[in-house]
N, C-alpha and C positions, 0 to 999 in steps of 0.2 A: 400496625401498618398494614394496609390492604395493598396487595401486589397483584397486578393483572397484566396480561399480555396486550391488552387494549390500552395503549399509552398515548401520551401527547404526540410522540413521534409518529404514530400511525395516522393521527388526524392531520398533522402538519404536512406529511409527505404522501398522504392518501394511499397508504399500504395496509395490508391486513395484519401483518406481523412485524414487530419492531426489530427486524434483522436486516442489516446492511451487508452486502458483499463488499469487501475492501477493494479499492481501485488499484489492483496490482499491475504496475506497468511492466512492459517487456514481453507481453504475450499471454500470460495465464488467463486473463479475463477476455475470453473470446466473445464474439457477438452471441454465440449460442449459450454460453454460461451466463452472461448478463441477462439475457431474455428469460432463461430458465428460472433464475432466482426471482426475477420480477413476477413471472407467471405463477410462481409458487407462493406469492404473497409477501415476499421481502422486497428490498430495493437492490436490484442489480447495478453494479457500477463498472464502467469501462475505464481501465487504467490507460490513459491516453498520453501520458507525459512524454513519451518518446516517439509518438506518431506524427507523421506529416499531417498538416491541416486537411488536405484532400482525403487522406485515409480516414481521418476522424469523421469527416462529413459522411463518407460512404458507410462507415460502421454505424453511425447514428441512424441512418436511413434503413440499414439492414436490421438493426434492433427493432425499429418501429414496424418492420414487416413481420416480426416474430412475436411482438407483444404490444398490447394496448395499455399495459400497466406502466406506472412511472419508473424511471431509471435515472442513474446519474453518470457523470463523466468526471474523472479526477485528473488534475494537472498539478505540476510542481510550480510553486510561486518563487523559487529561488533561481535567479537568472544572472548570477555573477559572471563577469567576463573571464575568459580563460587566463590561467596563470601558468606560464611555461618556464618560469625561472629555473626550475630544476628538471626540465624535461629530459636532459641527457642522462642523468643517473637513473631516472625512473625507467626510461626505455631500455637502458642497459640491463637492468634487472628483469624487465618484462621479456627481453629477448631470450633469456634463459628458459622461460616458460614456452616461448615460441619454438625453441629447439626441441622441447619434449613433444610438442604437437606437430613438429616438422612443417611449420609455416614460416614464410619469409620474415627476416628481421625488419624492424622499422627504424628509420633513421632518427637522428636527434633533432630534426626540425620541429618547430612548434606545431601543436595540433590546434584545430579550430572547431569549435562546437557551435553550430547554428542556433541562434535564439529564435525559437518558433512561437514563443508564448503569445505574443500579440495576435498572430494569425490563428493560433489554436483557439484562444478565447473568443476571437471574433466568430469563428465557426459555431461555437457553443451558443453564443448570443443569437446569431442568425437562425440557427436551427431550433432555438427556444427549447433546449433540453430541460427536462423538469428540475434537475438538480445539478449544481456545479459544486464539486468538493476540491479542496486544495490541501497539499502537504508542503511543509517547510515554511509556511507563513500564510498570511491573510491575502485574500484577493485584493489587488490594488484598488484604491478608492474609486477611480473613474470607472473601472470595470464592475465594481460592486454596485454603483449607481445604475449602470446599464442592465445588470442582471436583475436588480430589483424592479426596474421599469418594465422589464419583460416578464415579470412575475415568476422568475426563476429562484428556487430555493438555493441558499448558499451554506455550505458546511466547511469548517476548517478543522484539521487535526491539530491537537495541542498535547503537550507533555507536562505542563505545569499549570498551576492556578493562575500565575501571572499571564501566561499565554492565553488562557481561557478568557480572562478579563479583557484582554486586547481584542480578541475575536468578537466578544459580545459587543464591545464599544464600537467596533467597525460595522456592525449590522448583520452579523451571521444569524441564520435561523436556528442553528444548533451547532454543537461542537462534538468532535470525536476525541475523547480523552484516552490517549494511547499509553497503556502500561508498558513497563520494561519487558514483559513477556512476549510482546508482539513481534512477529516476523517482519523482515524487510526493513526499509529505511525508518529511522527515528524521525518523527515529525518535528523535532525541536527547531525553533525558529533561528536561534543564534548559536551556532556550534563553536564560535570563538569563546563563548562563555562556558559551554559544555562540550568539550572536544569529542566525547563519545556519546553525545546526546544526554538529555535529562532522563535518567533511568529510574523512575519512581514506579514501584509495583502497582498494579491495578487496584489491589485491595486498599492501599493507602491513598492513591490518587483520586479515585472516583468520589468518595465522600467529601473530600476537601474541595474539589471542583464544584460539586453540587451545592455545597454550602455557600459558595461565593459568587455564583452567577444565577441569573433568572431564566436563561434560555435552556432548552433541554440538552442533556448530556447523553452521548452514546458511548458505551464502554467498549474498549478494544484491548486485546492482549491475552492470549492463552485460552480464549473461550472456544470450546470445541463441541459442547453439547447443551442439553436443556438445563443441566445443573449450573453451567456458567451463565446462561441467560437469567435464570432466577436469582442467582447470587448477585449479578449486576443490578437487577431491578431492586433487590433488597438494599443494596448500597446507595440507591438513589438515582441510578441511571434510568433513562426512559427507553433505552434500546441498546443493541449491541452491534458491533461490526466484526465480521469474521473473514479472515483471509486464508490462513493455512488450511482450515477445514475443507475448503473447496478446491485446493490444489490438485487433489486426486479424484475429483468428480469426473464423470464421463465426459463432460463438456469442457473440461479444463484444457488450456493451451500449454500448460507446463510440459516440458520435454519428457518423454517416457523415462529416460535415464534419471532425470531429476526426481520424478515421482518414485522410482524404484529406491533411490537413496532415502527419501523421506519416509517411506513405509518401513524401513528398518532402523530409523533414527530414534533417539530417545531425548528426554528433557536435558540431557547432558551434551548433546551433539552440537549445539549452536553456540556461537560467540558473536559479540558485537564487533564489527570490523569496518574500517574505512578503505580496505585494500582494493575493492572493486570500483568504487565510485568517488571516493574522497569524502563521502558523507557517511556517518555511522549507520550501520544496518545490521540486523540480526540474520546470520546465515550459518549453514552447516560449515564446520571447520574442516575444509577439504585441503588437498595439497596446495592449491592456489593460496589460500589463507596462510597455511603453515609456512610456505616458502617466503611469502611477503613478510611475515612476522620475523623469520630468521634473518632476513636481509637487514633489519634494523632501520630501514628507510621510512620516512614519513611519506604517505601518499600525497600526490598533488591535490589541491582543493577540487571540490565539485564545481563545474562539470568536467574539468580537464582530465582528472584521473579516469572518470567514466568513459570518456572518449578514447583515451589512450589504451584502455584495456578491452575495448569492444571487439577488436579483431580476434583476441585470444578467446573470449567467451563465445563468439560466433563460431570459431573453428572447433572449439570443444563440443559445441552443440552439433555441428555437422558431423563430427566423429563419434557422437554419442558417448563422450568422455566426461562424466560428471566431476572429475578431479579439477577441472579448470572452468567450471560453470559457477555462476553466482546462485547458490542454492538457498534462497531466502526461506526462512521457516520460523515459526513461533515455538515457544517452549512446550506447548500442549500437543506435540507432534505424535505422541503415542495414541492419541484419539483418532488418527486417520484410518480411513477404510478405502478399499478399492472396489470398483465395480458398482458404484452407486451413482445415480443421476443427481444433479443438483436439486431437482424437485424432491427426490426421496430424502436427501440430506435435510432440507428445510422441514419436510413433514416429520422426520424423526426427531429433530430438535424441538419442534413445537409440541409434539406428542409428549416428549419427556418433560418439558416445562409445564404443560397443563397437568400432567400426572402429579408433579411435585406441588403445584399450586392448589390442587384439589385435596 
């Protein structure tokens, strides 16, 4: 088998190196980080799932001021209505956390999560972003047609062969196959079938996905350096997606306290939890997660749990208290460094990969 960094992914997405920045929602993927990864030859991706449409449009235009290279924008495709059937007992438990942070209690009235997806995706189509990527499912058919008509590439994150086949049939240009090692939310489409997400390790997942679909596969999960890139290519992937590796980059928007925790974490520090958002995600097991586990309560479904916990997470960030932040991380966390620019990280990864391939 001949392995090269010049893969089909590079040609499809018009990038020098087959390295995607994960679209990490909630602030880590700043405009500067997205542009830096793209300028370094990869594909920077803006995690826009929680952003207002106007803010997305502004960010896209600022990215274009910083780079002429392609970039992507990531959205969540799961937009279930709020489920407040157990809001009382959930808020009662969350109020105990609010006591620790000395922030006001929240009443047991229903929470409301605005559904911004249609307006968000409209902005991406109007701005003709080079790449749209989705998590939690495939871009709905009507939007897929509009994206294709606008010559926008579409990528979907999957966690099983079955999901990869669905994404291919829907017209995706490529898929991200997310191994269980990956940080942040599991991309699993249907968590009623897999309550903690489909958690297949990358080593097992990538070859099976590659064997069953014809579109290119991008590997994700625990990849931190050139060794992970080369291993992914040998397994049959055409590229990699990396999130955790860039959380401590100079351009990262991750809170300083969050970064400090990651830099002393290990492969044993994280768990998959639904405590923060109602969807399974890999995060550092901090006091928020521990207290929720000890309560014995099931979280509300996504997005209701996410909305209910937002004030706690925001207060913790304002107080620089990582105990009650959602500290998303992959299992390769020992590979993190501080004081490196995103460009230097990409260059280091590429250099390591080329050395191994030669």
